[in-house]
All heavy atoms as a GROMACS GRO file, in nm:
protein
  593
    1ALA      N    1   2.887   3.893  -3.615
    1ALA     CA    2   2.802   3.939  -3.723
    1ALA      C    3   2.883   4.011  -3.830
    1ALA      O    4   2.837   4.022  -3.943
    1ALA     CB    5   2.693   4.031  -3.669
    2THR      N    6   3.001   4.059  -3.797
    2THR     CA    7   3.080   4.132  -3.895
    2THR      C    8   3.174   4.042  -3.975
    2THR      O    9   3.242   4.089  -4.065
    2THR     CB   10   3.165   4.242  -3.827
    2THR    OG1   11   3.253   4.180  -3.734
    2THR    CG2   12   3.077   4.342  -3.757
    3VAL      N   13   3.176   3.913  -3.945
    3VAL     CA   14   3.261   3.820  -4.018
    3VAL      C   15   3.190   3.782  -4.148
    3VAL      O   16   3.072   3.751  -4.149
    3VAL     CB   17   3.289   3.693  -3.934
    3VAL    CG1   18   3.372   3.594  -4.012
    3VAL    CG2   19   3.359   3.731  -3.805
    4LYS      N   20   3.263   3.784  -4.257
    4LYS     CA   21   3.206   3.754  -4.388
    4LYS      C   22   3.157   3.609  -4.392
    4LYS      O   23   3.216   3.521  -4.331
    4LYS     CB   24   3.311   3.775  -4.496
    4LYS     CG   25   3.358   3.918  -4.505
    4LYS     CD   26   3.467   3.932  -4.609
    4LYS     CE   27   3.520   4.073  -4.612
    4LYS     NZ   28   3.630   4.090  -4.707
    5PRO      N   29   3.049   3.584  -4.466
    5PRO     CA   30   2.994   3.448  -4.474
    5PRO      C   31   3.094   3.343  -4.522
    5PRO      O   32   3.088   3.229  -4.481
    5PRO     CB   33   2.878   3.463  -4.574
    5PRO     CG   34   2.840   3.607  -4.566
    5PRO     CD   35   2.967   3.682  -4.537
    6GLU      N   36   3.186   3.380  -4.608
    6GLU     CA   37   3.284   3.284  -4.657
    6GLU      C   38   3.388   3.246  -4.552
    6GLU      O   39   3.469   3.156  -4.572
    6GLU     CB   40   3.353   3.332  -4.786
    6GLU     CG   41   3.423   3.464  -4.775
    6GLU     CD   42   3.336   3.585  -4.808
    6GLU    OE1   43   3.213   3.572  -4.824
    6GLU    OE2   44   3.393   3.694  -4.817
    7GLN      N   45   3.386   3.313  -4.439
    7GLN     CA   46   3.477   3.283  -4.328
    7GLN      C   47   3.400   3.218  -4.213
    7GLN      O   48   3.416   3.254  -4.097
    7GLN     CB   49   3.548   3.409  -4.281
    7GLN     CG   50   3.640   3.467  -4.386
    7GLN     CD   51   3.704   3.596  -4.339
    7GLN    OE1   52   3.638   3.678  -4.275
    7GLN    NE2   53   3.830   3.613  -4.370
    8GLU      N   54   3.319   3.119  -4.246
    8GLU     CA   55   3.233   3.053  -4.148
    8GLU      C   56   3.314   2.989  -4.035
    8GLU      O   57   3.274   2.994  -3.919
    8GLU     CB   58   3.144   2.948  -4.215
    8GLU     CG   59   3.045   2.883  -4.122
    8GLU     CD   60   2.948   2.980  -4.056
    8GLU    OE1   61   2.919   3.086  -4.114
    8GLU    OE2   62   2.901   2.950  -3.945
    9LEU      N   63   3.429   2.932  -4.066
    9LEU     CA   64   3.513   2.872  -3.962
    9LEU      C   65   3.553   2.978  -3.859
    9LEU      O   66   3.549   2.951  -3.738
    9LEU     CB   67   3.638   2.807  -4.022
    9LEU     CG   68   3.735   2.746  -3.920
    9LEU    CD1   69   3.668   2.638  -3.837
    9LEU    CD2   70   3.859   2.693  -3.990
   10THR      N   71   3.587   3.095  -3.904
   10THR     CA   72   3.623   3.203  -3.812
   10THR      C   73   3.505   3.238  -3.722
   10THR      O   74   3.521   3.255  -3.601
   10THR     CB   75   3.668   3.328  -3.890
   10THR    OG1   76   3.780   3.293  -3.972
   10THR    CG2   77   3.705   3.441  -3.797
   11ARG      N   78   3.388   3.242  -3.780
   11ARG     CA   79   3.267   3.272  -3.702
   11ARG      C   80   3.246   3.165  -3.594
   11ARG      O   81   3.214   3.197  -3.479
   11ARG     CB   82   3.146   3.279  -3.795
   11ARG     CG   83   3.016   3.318  -3.730
   11ARG     CD   84   2.898   3.308  -3.826
   11ARG     NE   85   2.923   3.359  -3.958
   11ARG     CZ   86   2.903   3.485  -3.997
   11ARG    NH1   87   2.856   3.571  -3.911
   11ARG    NH2   88   2.927   3.523  -4.119
   12GLU      N   89   3.264   3.039  -3.629
   12GLU     CA   90   3.247   2.930  -3.534
   12GLU      C   91   3.351   2.936  -3.422
   12GLU      O   92   3.318   2.912  -3.306
   12GLU     CB   93   3.257   2.796  -3.606
   12GLU     CG   94   3.140   2.768  -3.697
   12GLU     CD   95   3.159   2.643  -3.781
   12GLU    OE1   96   3.248   2.561  -3.749
   12GLU    OE2   97   3.084   2.626  -3.879
   13LEU      N   98   3.474   2.969  -3.457
   13LEU     CA   99   3.579   2.980  -3.355
   13LEU      C  100   3.552   3.095  -3.259
   13LEU      O  101   3.574   3.082  -3.139
   13LEU     CB  102   3.716   2.996  -3.422
   13LEU     CG  103   3.765   2.874  -3.500
   13LEU    CD1  104   3.894   2.908  -3.574
   13LEU    CD2  105   3.784   2.754  -3.411
   14ILE      N  106   3.503   3.205  -3.311
   14ILE     CA  107   3.468   3.318  -3.225
   14ILE      C  108   3.356   3.278  -3.129
   14ILE      O  109   3.359   3.313  -3.010
   14ILE     CB  110   3.428   3.441  -3.309
   14ILE    CG1  111   3.551   3.497  -3.380
   14ILE    CG2  112   3.362   3.549  -3.222
   14ILE    CD1  113   3.521   3.603  -3.485
   15ALA      N  114   3.258   3.204  -3.178
   15ALA     CA  115   3.148   3.157  -3.093
   15ALA      C  116   3.200   3.064  -2.984
   15ALA      O  117   3.158   3.074  -2.868
   15ALA     CB  118   3.042   3.088  -3.177
   16LYS      N  119   3.293   2.976  -3.017
   16LYS     CA  120   3.350   2.886  -2.917
   16LYS      C  121   3.430   2.964  -2.813
   16LYS      O  122   3.424   2.934  -2.693
   16LYS     CB  123   3.439   2.780  -2.983
   16LYS     CG  124   3.360   2.675  -3.056
   16LYS     CD  125   3.450   2.572  -3.119
   16LYS     CE  126   3.365   2.470  -3.193
   16LYS     NZ  127   3.443   2.366  -3.254
   17LEU      N  128   3.503   3.063  -2.857
   17LEU     CA  129   3.578   3.146  -2.763
   17LEU      C  130   3.483   3.219  -2.669
   17LEU      O  131   3.506   3.225  -2.548
   17LEU     CB  132   3.666   3.245  -2.839
   17LEU     CG  133   3.757   3.333  -2.756
   17LEU    CD1  134   3.855   3.250  -2.674
   17LEU    CD2  135   3.834   3.429  -2.847
   18ALA      N  136   3.376   3.272  -2.724
   18ALA     CA  137   3.275   3.339  -2.641
   18ALA      C  138   3.215   3.242  -2.539
   18ALA      O  139   3.192   3.279  -2.423
   18ALA     CB  140   3.167   3.400  -2.728
   19ASP      N  141   3.192   3.118  -2.581
   19ASP     CA  142   3.139   3.016  -2.489
   19ASP      C  143   3.235   2.992  -2.372
   19ASP      O  144   3.191   2.978  -2.258
   19ASP     CB  145   3.114   2.884  -2.562
   19ASP     CG  146   2.996   2.889  -2.655
   19ASP    OD1  147   2.914   2.983  -2.644
   19ASP    OD2  148   2.986   2.798  -2.740
   20THR      N  149   3.365   2.987  -2.402
   20THR     CA  150   3.462   2.964  -2.294
   20THR      C  151   3.461   3.081  -2.196
   20THR      O  152   3.470   3.060  -2.075
   20THR     CB  153   3.604   2.940  -2.346
   20THR    OG1  154   3.651   3.054  -2.416
   20THR    CG2  155   3.612   2.817  -2.434
   21PHE      N  156   3.452   3.202  -2.248
   21PHE     CA  157   3.447   3.320  -2.159
   21PHE      C  158   3.321   3.318  -2.073
   21PHE      O  159   3.326   3.345  -1.953
   21PHE     CB  160   3.452   3.450  -2.239
   21PHE     CG  161   3.584   3.477  -2.304
   21PHE    CD1  162   3.591   3.551  -2.421
   21PHE    CD2  163   3.704   3.430  -2.251
   21PHE    CE1  164   3.712   3.578  -2.482
   21PHE    CE2  165   3.826   3.456  -2.311
   21PHE     CZ  166   3.830   3.531  -2.427
   22ARG      N  167   3.207   3.286  -2.134
   22ARG     CA  168   3.081   3.282  -2.059
   22ARG      C  169   3.087   3.177  -1.948
   22ARG      O  170   3.045   3.203  -1.836
   22ARG     CB  171   2.965   3.249  -2.154
   22ARG     CG  172   2.912   3.367  -2.227
   22ARG     CD  173   2.782   3.334  -2.300
   22ARG     NE  174   2.782   3.405  -2.425
   22ARG     CZ  175   2.817   3.356  -2.544
   22ARG    NH1  176   2.851   3.230  -2.555
   22ARG    NH2  177   2.816   3.431  -2.650
   23TYR      N  178   3.140   3.060  -1.981
   23TYR     CA  179   3.149   2.955  -1.880
   23TYR      C  180   3.242   2.997  -1.767
   23TYR      O  181   3.213   2.976  -1.649
   23TYR     CB  182   3.195   2.822  -1.940
   23TYR     CG  183   3.206   2.716  -1.834
   23TYR    CD1  184   3.092   2.654  -1.785
   23TYR    CD2  185   3.328   2.681  -1.780
   23TYR    CE1  186   3.099   2.559  -1.686
   23TYR    CE2  187   3.337   2.585  -1.680
   23TYR     CZ  188   3.222   2.525  -1.633
   23TYR     OH  189   3.230   2.432  -1.533
   24ALA      N  190   3.355   3.056  -1.801
   24ALA     CA  191   3.450   3.099  -1.699
   24ALA      C  192   3.385   3.198  -1.603
   24ALA      O  193   3.403   3.189  -1.482
   24ALA     CB  194   3.574   3.159  -1.763
   25LEU      N  195   3.309   3.291  -1.656
   25LEU     CA  196   3.239   3.388  -1.571
   25LEU      C  197   3.130   3.322  -1.486
   25LEU      O  198   3.118   3.349  -1.367
   25LEU     CB  199   3.177   3.499  -1.656
   25LEU     CG  200   3.275   3.598  -1.717
   25LEU    CD1  201   3.203   3.690  -1.815
   25LEU    CD2  202   3.343   3.679  -1.609
   26ARG      N  203   3.052   3.235  -1.549
   26ARG     CA  204   2.942   3.169  -1.478
   26ARG      C  205   2.994   3.076  -1.369
   26ARG      O  206   2.941   3.073  -1.258
   26ARG     CB  207   2.856   3.093  -1.579
   26ARG     CG  208   2.728   3.038  -1.521
   26ARG     CD  209   2.642   2.968  -1.626
   26ARG     NE  210   2.703   2.842  -1.666
   26ARG     CZ  211   2.744   2.810  -1.788
   26ARG    NH1  212   2.730   2.897  -1.886
   26ARG    NH2  213   2.799   2.694  -1.814
   27SER      N  214   3.099   3.002  -1.398
   27SER     CA  215   3.147   2.903  -1.302
   27SER      C  216   3.213   2.965  -1.180
   27SER      O  217   3.220   2.902  -1.075
   27SER     CB  218   3.242   2.804  -1.369
   27SER     OG  219   3.360   2.869  -1.410
   28THR      N  220   3.260   3.087  -1.191
   28THR     CA  221   3.322   3.152  -1.075
   28THR      C  222   3.218   3.191  -0.970
   28THR      O  223   3.256   3.220  -0.857
   28THR     CB  224   3.403   3.276  -1.116
   28THR    OG1  225   3.317   3.370  -1.180
   28THR    CG2  226   3.519   3.240  -1.206
   29LYS      N  227   3.092   3.190  -1.007
   29LYS     CA  228   2.986   3.225  -0.912
   29LYS      C  229   2.942   3.105  -0.828
   29LYS      O  230   2.864   3.120  -0.736
   29LYS     CB  231   2.866   3.282  -0.988
   29LYS     CG  232   2.897   3.412  -1.059
   29LYS     CD  233   2.778   3.461  -1.138
   29LYS     CE  234   2.815   3.587  -1.213
   29LYS     NZ  235   2.705   3.633  -1.298
   30GLU      N  236   2.990   2.988  -0.863
   30GLU     CA  237   2.952   2.864  -0.795
   30GLU      C  238   3.074   2.803  -0.727
   30GLU      O  239   3.185   2.812  -0.777
   30GLU     CB  240   2.895   2.763  -0.895
   30GLU     CG  241   2.778   2.812  -0.975
   30GLU     CD  242   2.652   2.828  -0.893
   30GLU    OE1  243   2.637   2.753  -0.793
   30GLU    OE2  244   2.570   2.914  -0.926
   31ASP      N  245   3.051   2.741  -0.612
   31ASP     CA  246   3.160   2.670  -0.545
   31ASP      C  247   3.189   2.537  -0.616
   31ASP      O  248   3.304   2.496  -0.627
   31ASP     CB  249   3.125   2.643  -0.399
   31ASP     CG  250   3.126   2.770  -0.316
   31ASP    OD1  251   3.200   2.864  -0.352
   31ASP    OD2  252   3.054   2.774  -0.215
   32LEU      N  253   3.082   2.471  -0.661
   32LEU     CA  254   3.096   2.341  -0.726
   32LEU      C  255   3.014   2.340  -0.855
   32LEU      O  256   2.908   2.401  -0.862
   32LEU     CB  257   3.046   2.230  -0.634
   32LEU     CG  258   3.120   2.214  -0.501
   32LEU    CD1  259   3.045   2.117  -0.411
   32LEU    CD2  260   3.262   2.167  -0.525
   33VAL      N  261   3.067   2.272  -0.955
   33VAL     CA  262   2.996   2.258  -1.082
   33VAL      C  263   3.000   2.111  -1.123
   33VAL      O  264   3.090   2.038  -1.084
   33VAL     CB  265   3.058   2.345  -1.194
   33VAL    CG1  266   3.041   2.493  -1.163
   33VAL    CG2  267   3.203   2.311  -1.215
   34PRO      N  268   2.904   2.067  -1.205
   34PRO     CA  269   2.905   1.927  -1.250
   34PRO      C  270   3.027   1.898  -1.337
   34PRO      O  271   3.071   1.983  -1.415
   34PRO     CB  272   2.776   1.914  -1.331
   34PRO     CG  273   2.692   2.030  -1.292
   34PRO     CD  274   2.786   2.138  -1.250
   35LEU      N  275   3.079   1.780  -1.323
   35LEU     CA  276   3.193   1.738  -1.404
   35LEU      C  277   3.160   1.750  -1.552
   35LEU      O  278   3.246   1.789  -1.632
   35LEU     CB  279   3.231   1.593  -1.370
   35LEU     CG  280   3.345   1.533  -1.450
   35LEU    CD1  281   3.474   1.612  -1.432
   35LEU    CD2  282   3.366   1.388  -1.412
   36SER      N  283   3.038   1.720  -1.590
   36SER     CA  284   2.999   1.728  -1.731
   36SER      C  285   3.015   1.870  -1.785
   36SER      O  286   3.057   1.889  -1.900
   36SER     CB  287   2.855   1.680  -1.750
   36SER     OG  288   2.766   1.759  -1.673
   37ASP      N  289   2.985   1.972  -1.703
   37ASP     CA  290   3.005   2.111  -1.746
   37ASP      C  291   3.152   2.142  -1.766
   37ASP      O  292   3.191   2.210  -1.861
   37ASP     CB  293   2.946   2.208  -1.643
   37ASP     CG  294   2.795   2.208  -1.642
   37ASP    OD1  295   2.733   2.136  -1.724
   37ASP    OD2  296   2.737   2.281  -1.559
   38GLU      N  297   3.234   2.095  -1.674
   38GLU     CA  298   3.379   2.117  -1.685
   38GLU      C  299   3.435   2.049  -1.809
   38GLU      O  300   3.517   2.107  -1.880
   38GLU     CB  301   3.451   2.065  -1.560
   38GLU     CG  302   3.438   2.156  -1.441
   38GLU     CD  303   3.517   2.285  -1.456
   38GLU    OE1  304   3.640   2.282  -1.470
   38GLU    OE2  305   3.452   2.391  -1.456
   39LEU      N  306   3.389   1.928  -1.835
   39LEU     CA  307   3.437   1.856  -1.953
   39LEU      C  308   3.394   1.926  -2.082
   39LEU      O  309   3.471   1.933  -2.178
   39LEU     CB  310   3.387   1.712  -1.951
   39LEU     CG  311   3.451   1.624  -1.845
   39LEU    CD1  312   3.382   1.488  -1.840
   39LEU    CD2  313   3.600   1.608  -1.871
   40GLU      N  314   3.273   1.977  -2.084
   40GLU     CA  315   3.226   2.051  -2.201
   40GLU      C  316   3.312   2.175  -2.224
   40GLU      O  317   3.350   2.206  -2.337
   40GLU     CB  318   3.079   2.090  -2.184
   40GLU     CG  319   3.020   2.156  -2.304
   40GLU     CD  320   2.873   2.189  -2.285
   40GLU    OE1  321   2.804   2.116  -2.210
   40GLU    OE2  322   2.828   2.288  -2.344
   41PHE      N  323   3.345   2.244  -2.117
   41PHE     CA  324   3.434   2.361  -2.124
   41PHE      C  325   3.570   2.321  -2.180
   41PHE      O  326   3.623   2.385  -2.271
   41PHE     CB  327   3.449   2.423  -1.985
   41PHE     CG  328   3.559   2.524  -1.976
   41PHE    CD1  329   3.545   2.650  -2.031
   41PHE    CD2  330   3.677   2.493  -1.911
   41PHE    CE1  331   3.647   2.744  -2.022
   41PHE    CE2  332   3.780   2.586  -1.902
   41PHE     CZ  333   3.765   2.712  -1.957
   42ILE      N  334   3.625   2.212  -2.128
   42ILE     CA  335   3.756   2.166  -2.172
   42ILE      C  336   3.753   2.126  -2.319
   42ILE      O  337   3.844   2.158  -2.396
   42ILE     CB  338   3.804   2.049  -2.084
   42ILE    CG1  339   3.838   2.102  -1.945
   42ILE    CG2  340   3.924   1.977  -2.146
   42ILE    CD1  341   3.857   1.994  -1.841
   43GLU      N  342   3.647   2.058  -2.361
   43GLU     CA  343   3.636   2.017  -2.501
   43GLU      C  344   3.625   2.137  -2.594
   43GLU      O  345   3.684   2.137  -2.702
   43GLU     CB  346   3.517   1.923  -2.518
   43GLU     CG  347   3.542   1.787  -2.456
   43GLU     CD  348   3.418   1.699  -2.447
   43GLU    OE1  349   3.308   1.745  -2.482
   43GLU    OE2  350   3.433   1.584  -2.405
   44THR      N  351   3.553   2.240  -2.553
   44THR     CA  352   3.543   2.361  -2.634
   44THR      C  353   3.678   2.430  -2.644
   44THR      O  354   3.721   2.471  -2.752
   44THR     CB  355   3.439   2.458  -2.574
   44THR    OG1  356   3.312   2.392  -2.566
   44THR    CG2  357   3.425   2.584  -2.657
   45TYR      N  358   3.747   2.440  -2.531
   45TYR     CA  359   3.880   2.501  -2.530
   45TYR      C  360   3.977   2.422  -2.619
   45TYR      O  361   4.052   2.479  -2.699
   45TYR     CB  362   3.934   2.509  -2.387
   45TYR     CG  363   4.077   2.556  -2.381
   45TYR    CD1  364   4.107   2.691  -2.397
   45TYR    CD2  365   4.182   2.466  -2.364
   45TYR    CE1  366   4.238   2.735  -2.394
   45TYR    CE2  367   4.313   2.509  -2.361
   45TYR     CZ  368   4.341   2.643  -2.376
   45TYR     OH  369   4.471   2.686  -2.375
   46LEU      N  370   3.972   2.290  -2.608
   46LEU     CA  371   4.062   2.207  -2.688
   46LEU      C  372   4.029   2.214  -2.837
   46LEU      O  373   4.118   2.204  -2.921
   46LEU     CB  374   4.058   2.062  -2.640
   46LEU     CG  375   4.126   2.038  -2.505
   46LEU    CD1  376   4.102   1.895  -2.458
   46LEU    CD2  377   4.275   2.069  -2.512
   47ALA      N  378   3.903   2.235  -2.872
   47ALA     CA  379   3.867   2.253  -3.012
   47ALA      C  380   3.933   2.379  -3.068
   47ALA      O  381   3.981   2.380  -3.182
   47ALA     CB  382   3.715   2.262  -3.027
   48LEU      N  383   3.937   2.484  -2.986
   48LEU     CA  384   4.008   2.606  -3.028
   48LEU      C  385   4.157   2.581  -3.046
   48LEU      O  386   4.218   2.622  -3.145
   48LEU     CB  387   3.987   2.718  -2.925
   48LEU     CG  388   3.847   2.775  -2.916
   48LEU    CD1  389   3.834   2.861  -2.792
   48LEU    CD2  390   3.814   2.856  -3.040
   49GLU      N  391   4.214   2.512  -2.951
   49GLU     CA  392   4.358   2.482  -2.958
   49GLU      C  393   4.390   2.388  -3.075
   49GLU      O  394   4.495   2.400  -3.137
   49GLU     CB  395   4.406   2.421  -2.827
   49GLU     CG  396   4.405   2.519  -2.712
   49GLU     CD  397   4.497   2.638  -2.735
   49GLU    OE1  398   4.614   2.618  -2.768
   49GLU    OE2  399   4.450   2.751  -2.718
   50LYS      N  400   4.298   2.298  -3.107
   50LYS     CA  401   4.318   2.207  -3.220
   50LYS      C  402   4.327   2.286  -3.350
   50LYS      O  403   4.409   2.255  -3.437
   50LYS     CB  404   4.204   2.106  -3.225
   50LYS     CG  405   4.216   2.004  -3.335
   50LYS     CD  406   4.328   1.906  -3.310
   50LYS     CE  407   4.327   1.798  -3.415
   50LYS     NZ  408   4.448   1.719  -3.415
   51GLU      N  409   4.246   2.389  -3.364
   51GLU     CA  410   4.255   2.474  -3.483
   51GLU      C  411   4.389   2.545  -3.489
   51GLU      O  412   4.446   2.564  -3.595
   51GLU     CB  413   4.142   2.577  -3.484
   51GLU     CG  414   4.008   2.520  -3.519
   51GLU     CD  415   4.004   2.459  -3.658
   51GLU    OE1  416   4.064   2.515  -3.752
   51GLU    OE2  417   3.939   2.354  -3.673
   52ARG      N  418   4.439   2.581  -3.375
   52ARG     CA  419   4.567   2.652  -3.368
   52ARG      C  420   4.685   2.560  -3.397
   52ARG      O  421   4.776   2.596  -3.471
   52ARG     CB  422   4.581   2.714  -3.229
   52ARG     CG  423   4.706   2.791  -3.208
   52ARG     CD  424   4.708   2.854  -3.071
   52ARG     NE  425   4.835   2.917  -3.046
   52ARG     CZ  426   4.883   2.944  -2.927
   52ARG    NH1  427   4.812   2.916  -2.820
   52ARG    NH2  428   4.999   3.001  -2.913
   53PHE      N  429   4.685   2.442  -3.337
   53PHE     CA  430   4.800   2.353  -3.347
   53PHE      C  431   4.782   2.239  -3.447
   53PHE      O  432   4.873   2.159  -3.467
   53PHE     CB  433   4.832   2.294  -3.209
   53PHE     CG  434   4.880   2.397  -3.112
   53PHE    CD1  435   4.800   2.439  -3.008
   53PHE    CD2  436   5.006   2.453  -3.125
   53PHE    CE1  437   4.844   2.535  -2.918
   53PHE    CE2  438   5.052   2.548  -3.036
   53PHE     CZ  439   4.970   2.590  -2.932
   54THR      N  440   4.666   2.228  -3.508
   54THR     CA  441   4.630   2.126  -3.608
   54THR      C  442   4.676   1.987  -3.566
   54THR      O  443   4.637   1.940  -3.461
   54THR     CB  444   4.685   2.163  -3.748
   54THR    OG1  445   4.826   2.174  -3.744
   54THR    CG2  446   4.623   2.293  -3.796
   55HIS      N  447   4.759   1.924  -3.648
   55HIS     CA  448   4.799   1.785  -3.624
   55HIS      C  449   4.894   1.768  -3.505
   55HIS      O  450   4.918   1.656  -3.461
   55HIS     CB  451   4.864   1.728  -3.750
   55HIS     CG  452   4.995   1.793  -3.784
   55HIS    ND1  453   5.001   1.916  -3.847
   55HIS    CD2  454   5.122   1.756  -3.761
   55HIS    CE1  455   5.129   1.949  -3.862
   55HIS    NE2  456   5.204   1.854  -3.811
   56ARG      N  457   4.946   1.876  -3.452
   56ARG     CA  458   5.039   1.865  -3.338
   56ARG      C  459   4.968   1.842  -3.205
   56ARG      O  460   5.032   1.815  -3.105
   56ARG     CB  461   5.127   1.990  -3.329
   56ARG     CG  462   5.219   2.006  -3.449
   56ARG     CD  463   5.302   2.129  -3.438
   56ARG     NE  464   5.214   2.245  -3.456
   56ARG     CZ  465   5.246   2.369  -3.421
   56ARG    NH1  466   5.362   2.395  -3.365
   56ARG    NH2  467   5.162   2.468  -3.442
   57LEU      N  468   4.838   1.853  -3.204
   57LEU     CA  469   4.761   1.834  -3.080
   57LEU      C  470   4.667   1.716  -3.095
   57LEU      O  471   4.579   1.715  -3.180
   57LEU     CB  472   4.680   1.960  -3.047
   57LEU     CG  473   4.595   1.954  -2.921
   57LEU    CD1  474   4.682   1.938  -2.798
   57LEU    CD2  475   4.509   2.078  -2.909
   58GLU      N  476   4.689   1.616  -3.015
   58GLU     CA  477   4.602   1.498  -3.010
   58GLU      C  478   4.558   1.479  -2.866
   58GLU      O  479   4.642   1.470  -2.776
   58GLU     CB  480   4.678   1.373  -3.056
   58GLU     CG  481   4.721   1.376  -3.201
   58GLU     CD  482   4.610   1.341  -3.296
   58GLU    OE1  483   4.519   1.266  -3.254
   58GLU    OE2  484   4.614   1.390  -3.410
   59VAL      N  485   4.428   1.473  -2.844
   59VAL     CA  486   4.375   1.459  -2.709
   59VAL      C  487   4.264   1.355  -2.710
   59VAL      O  488   4.182   1.351  -2.801
   59VAL     CB  489   4.318   1.593  -2.657
   59VAL    CG1  490   4.256   1.576  -2.520
   59VAL    CG2  491   4.424   1.700  -2.656
   60GLU      N  492   4.264   1.273  -2.607
   60GLU     CA  493   4.156   1.177  -2.588
   60GLU      C  494   4.109   1.188  -2.444
   60GLU      O  495   4.188   1.174  -2.351
   60GLU     CB  496   4.205   1.035  -2.617
   60GLU     CG  497   4.098   0.932  -2.606
   60GLU     CD  498   4.147   0.793  -2.638
   60GLU    OE1  499   4.268   0.774  -2.660
   60GLU    OE2  500   4.063   0.702  -2.639
   61ILE      N  501   3.982   1.215  -2.426
   61ILE     CA  502   3.923   1.227  -2.293
   61ILE      C  503   3.835   1.104  -2.271
   61ILE      O  504   3.742   1.080  -2.347
   61ILE     CB  505   3.841   1.356  -2.278
   61ILE    CG1  506   3.931   1.478  -2.299
   61ILE    CG2  507   3.772   1.360  -2.142
   61ILE    CD1  508   3.858   1.609  -2.301
   62ILE      N  509   3.868   1.031  -2.167
   62ILE     CA  510   3.792   0.909  -2.136
   62ILE      C  511   3.732   0.926  -1.997
   62ILE      O  512   3.805   0.938  -1.898
   62ILE     CB  513   3.883   0.785  -2.140
   62ILE    CG1  514   3.947   0.772  -2.278
   62ILE    CG2  515   3.804   0.660  -2.103
   62ILE    CD1  516   4.054   0.666  -2.286
   63VAL      N  517   3.601   0.931  -1.991
   63VAL     CA  518   3.531   0.951  -1.864
   63VAL      C  519   3.409   0.860  -1.861
   63VAL      O  520   3.334   0.853  -1.958
   63VAL     CB  521   3.485   1.098  -1.848
   63VAL    CG1  522   3.410   1.118  -1.719
   63VAL    CG2  523   3.603   1.192  -1.856
   64GLU      N  524   3.390   0.792  -1.751
   64GLU     CA  525   3.271   0.710  -1.735
   64GLU      C  526   3.148   0.800  -1.723
   64GLU      O  527   3.149   0.898  -1.649
   64GLU     CB  528   3.282   0.623  -1.611
   64GLU     CG  529   3.389   0.516  -1.620
   64GLU     CD  530   3.391   0.428  -1.498
   64GLU    OE1  531   3.284   0.405  -1.438
   64GLU    OE2  532   3.501   0.384  -1.462
   65GLU      N  533   3.044   0.766  -1.795
   65GLU     CA  534   2.921   0.846  -1.794
   65GLU      C  535   2.857   0.851  -1.655
   65GLU      O  536   2.787   0.946  -1.623
   65GLU     CB  537   2.821   0.791  -1.895
   65GLU     CG  538   2.864   0.814  -2.038
   65GLU     CD  539   2.762   0.759  -2.136
   65GLU    OE1  540   2.643   0.750  -2.101
   65GLU    OE2  541   2.803   0.726  -2.249
   66THR      N  542   2.884   0.752  -1.574
   66THR     CA  543   2.821   0.743  -1.442
   66THR      C  544   2.868   0.854  -1.348
   66THR      O  545   2.804   0.879  -1.246
   66THR     CB  546   2.848   0.607  -1.377
   66THR    OG1  547   2.989   0.587  -1.369
   66THR    CG2  548   2.785   0.495  -1.458
   67ILE      N  549   2.978   0.919  -1.380
   67ILE     CA  550   3.029   1.024  -1.290
   67ILE      C  551   3.005   1.165  -1.344
   67ILE      O  552   3.052   1.263  -1.286
   67ILE     CB  553   3.179   1.004  -1.260
   67ILE    CG1  554   3.265   1.020  -1.386
   67ILE    CG2  555   3.202   0.870  -1.193
   67ILE    CD1  556   3.413   1.024  -1.358
   68ALA      N  557   2.931   1.180  -1.453
   68ALA     CA  558   2.910   1.310  -1.515
   68ALA      C  559   2.842   1.411  -1.424
   68ALA      O  560   2.867   1.530  -1.435
   68ALA     CB  561   2.828   1.293  -1.644
   69ASP      N  562   2.758   1.364  -1.331
   69ASP     CA  563   2.684   1.456  -1.244
   69ASP      C  564   2.757   1.489  -1.114
   69ASP      O  565   2.708   1.569  -1.034
   69ASP     CB  566   2.548   1.397  -1.211
   69ASP     CG  567   2.459   1.390  -1.333
   69ASP    OD1  568   2.476   1.474  -1.424
   69ASP    OD2  569   2.374   1.298  -1.339
   70ILE      N  570   2.874   1.432  -1.094
   70ILE     CA  571   2.951   1.460  -0.973
   70ILE      C  572   2.992   1.607  -0.972
   70ILE      O  573   3.036   1.661  -1.073
   70ILE     CB  574   3.075   1.369  -0.964
   70ILE    CG1  575   3.031   1.226  -0.937
   70ILE    CG2  576   3.172   1.417  -0.857
   70ILE    CD1  577   3.145   1.126  -0.934
   71LEU      N  578   2.980   1.670  -0.857
   71LEU     CA  579   3.020   1.810  -0.845
   71LEU      C  580   3.167   1.819  -0.809
   71LEU      O  581   3.214   1.747  -0.723
   71LEU     CB  582   2.935   1.879  -0.738
   71LEU     CG  583   2.785   1.886  -0.768
   71LEU    CD1  584   2.712   1.949  -0.650
   71LEU    CD2  585   2.756   1.961  -0.896
   72ILE      N  586   3.236   1.909  -0.878
   72ILE     CA  587   3.378   1.928  -0.851
   72ILE      C  588   3.405   2.076  -0.828
   72ILE      O  589   3.326   2.160  -0.864
   72ILE     CB  590   3.468   1.874  -0.963
   72ILE    CG1  591   3.434   1.941  -1.096
   72ILE    CG2  592   3.452   1.724  -0.975
   72ILE    CD1  593   3.533   1.909  -1.206
   0.00000   0.00000   0.00000
């Protein structure tokens, strides 16, 4: 809330960082979580890293949709 409106990207990055922290805390309470949740966490983390490393970071995640509900 204290980030200026003209720094919207900063606000979005802070929200993504908060999401990663929330997921890390929530997932430690479970023995197993769905693969789709883990992938969402990884994609959020990689979005943060992409902002940091810009063109030096290229990632492609290929996962069959049929395994999204598998617990890991």
